[in-house]
C-alpha positions in Angstrom: 2.8 101.4 41.0 5.2 101.3 43.9 4.1 101.0 47.5 6.5 102.0 50.3 6.1 101.1 54.0 8.4 102.6 56.6 9.1 101.2 60.1 11.5 101.8 63.0 10.4 105.1 64.3 9.9 105.8 68.0 11.0 107.9 71.0 14.7 108.1 71.8 16.8 110.3 74.1 19.2 112.9 72.6 22.4 111.1 71.7 20.7 107.9 70.9 20.2 106.0 67.7 17.4 104.6 65.6 17.3 102.6 62.4 14.5 103.3 59.9 13.5 100.8 57.3 11.5 101.2 54.1 10.3 98.2 52.2 9.0 98.6 48.6 6.7 96.5 46.5 7.5 95.9 42.8 10.2 94.2 40.9 12.0 97.4 39.7 13.1 98.7 43.1 16.7 98.0 42.3 16.7 100.6 39.5 15.3 103.5 41.6 17.0 106.3 43.4 15.6 106.2 46.9 15.4 109.1 49.3 14.5 109.9 52.9 12.8 113.2 53.8 11.4 114.5 57.1 8.7 117.0 58.1 8.3 118.7 61.5 5.1 120.5 62.5 4.8 123.8 60.8 7.8 123.2 58.5 8.4 122.2 54.9 9.4 118.7 54.0 13.2 118.5 54.2 15.7 116.3 52.4 17.6 113.9 54.6 19.4 111.4 52.4 19.4 109.8 49.0 21.1 106.7 47.5 21.7 105.7 44.0 20.1 102.6 42.6 23.4 100.7 42.8 24.1 101.8 46.3 27.4 103.3 45.2 26.5 107.0 45.7 24.8 108.8 48.6 23.9 112.4 49.4 23.1 114.2 52.7 22.5 117.8 53.8 25.0 119.3 56.3 22.4 119.0 59.1 22.7 115.2 59.2 26.1 114.5 57.5 28.3 112.3 59.7 25.3 111.3 61.8 22.9 109.6 59.4 23.7 106.8 56.9 21.5 105.6 54.1 21.9 102.1 52.7 19.9 99.6 50.7 19.5 95.9 50.1 18.1 95.4 46.6 17.6 91.7 47.3 15.1 92.6 50.1 13.6 95.7 48.3 14.6 97.7 51.4 16.3 101.0 52.1 17.5 101.9 55.6 18.4 105.1 57.4 20.7 104.6 60.4 20.5 107.7 62.6 23.1 108.2 65.3 23.8 111.1 67.7 20.2 112.1 67.5 19.2 115.7 68.5 15.8 117.1 69.5 15.8 119.1 66.2 15.7 115.7 64.4 12.2 115.2 65.7 9.8 114.9 62.7 7.8 112.4 60.6 10.2 110.6 58.3 9.2 109.6 54.8 10.9 107.4 52.3 10.4 108.1 48.6 11.2 106.6 45.3 12.3 108.3 42.1 11.2 105.8 39.5 13.3 107.1 36.6 15.4 104.0 36.1 19.2 104.0 36.6 19.6 107.7 37.3 23.1 108.8 38.2 22.0 112.2 39.7 20.8 112.2 43.3 17.9 114.5 43.6 17.2 116.3 46.8 13.9 118.0 46.1 10.6 116.3 47.0 9.0 117.0 43.6 11.5 114.6 41.9 10.1 111.7 43.8 6.8 110.1 42.6 6.2 107.5 45.3 6.0 108.1 49.1 5.5 106.0 52.2 3.0 106.9 54.9 5.7 108.2 57.3 7.1 107.1 60.6 7.4 109.4 63.7 10.7 110.0 65.2 10.8 111.9 68.5 14.0 112.9 70.2 13.7 114.0 73.8 16.3 116.4 75.4 
């Protein structure tokens, strides 16, 4: 079993930055692909970023590419999402997720591929 706890959300003005953190329990964190997703009211959960277990590969949708950066520190069992140049349309609850199939090369972007989820952290971007 893996438990994920997000932190770092909040209210920020458009153009500002936030850094989200997600800390995982368990000794096998370093073998998992980790992802970030977000969900705005009335919308489906949306892929935001993913990072390979080694940290050497990342993936982003066009909507956040160049503004968001995912990274991880396996020694701290933590994955981060640095969000810059935030826009009002980035407002959502942000979730981190773990794909527990060990040492996967592929970076999956669909929520169904991830078995473990955090409780979410609210990010609100004002105009």
